C-alpha positions, -999 to +999 in steps of 0.1 A: +604-451+116+581-476+104+603-500+125+594-483+155+558-481+149+560-519+143+576-529+176+556-505+193+579-480+211+565-450+185+529-443+181+514-438+143+506-401+155+541-395+164+556-411+133+531-387+117+542-358+134+582-365+126+576-374+094+555-339+087+526-366+075+492-370+084+479-399+105+463-414+073+496-414+053+515-432+078+489-457+083+490-464+046+529-468+047+526-488+081+506-511+056+527-513+027+559-519+053+546-546+073+532-566+040+564-560+016+591-548+042+615-516+033+610-519-003+573-513+001+576-480+013+604-466-015+582-454-046+573-476-072+587-449-097+620-442-084+650-445-108+626-451-137+623-421-166+589-405-170+570-415-200+570-378-207+605-375-207+623-358-240+647-379-255+684-372-250+685-372-293+659-347-293+676-328-266+706-326-288+688-319-316+673-289-300+710-276-286+724-283-324+698-264-341+699-234-319+740-233-321+739-233-356+710-214-369+688-198-340+714-186-316+701-149-319+667-159-306+653-164-272+636-194-259+599-182-266+608-176-304+630-206-306+602-226-298+580-207-321+607-213-350+611-250-340+572-255-346+574-234-377+604-248-396+614-281-378+584-295-369+595-299-335+568-288-309+582-279-276+570-252-250+594-224-245+601-233-209+613-269-223+633-250-246+646-229-219+655-258-198+674-274-226+695-249-235+704-243-198+716-279-194+742-276-223+750-241-211+736-223-236+712-201-219+687-179-244+687-144-253+669-121-227+648-097-238+662-061-242+664-041-210+649-012-213+671+022-211+670+041-179+647+069-179+662+103-188+643+124-167+634+119-131+602+130-116+607+160-098+598+162-063+562+175-054+561+210-041+555+211+001+529+235+001+498+247-018+498+272-044+535+273-045+533+258-080+507+252-109+514+232-134+497+240-166+489+221-202+465+227-234+446+202-253+433+208-283+404+186-290+366+190-306+353+191-270+319+201-284+318+176-310+330+175-345+305+202-359+316+226-338+351+241-342+376+227-321+388+243-286+418+244-268+414+234-232+441+250-207+438+234-173+459+246-139+469+219-113+484+226-083+517+205-078+518+201-042+476+188-038+472+176-076+440+196-071+429+213-107+429+248-097+412+259-131+402+250-164+394+274-193+383+266-232+402+293-261+399+295-296+437+287-295+469+281-276+483+313-271+450+334-266+454+368-252+430+359-224+461+336-212+488+362-217+475+383-185+495+374-154+477+348-126+480+356-095+482+329-068+453+322-044+460+335-007 
């Protein structure tokens, strides 16, 4: 691409659009290309190992420890165990990558059981079903005896249709039949 720019058959703007770079980036690359040739365009760090890269000895040691001592833990817990007991400080993601590279993926978190009861479909019309619940609590403070709050909620709308305090949950007042609003 830079050869076309050098020959004049392509502008820097066209090269930038073709390569998906900015004009400024193409200008820098072209300057390196004219000064050093094709080798100047190649990244200087290509083929070199990063200074931050983990050594192969450390990777094999981590894999060995996992298979021999800590194979029942997940990568997060395993990294904590390595730090605590083996004096090897690695992040959970690094441990996970090491284990994945040697084909020993760590245990996943425990899957939750499916819910036994599915939520019911709401009623289609207001007043078809009222749900009720009672909550004993010291509503008026600790010095006054506890009352029970009975609340009635319309299933279709979710609106509280009524609430009443009683001495206990099985009060005579609640044993009366309630009539639905019309």
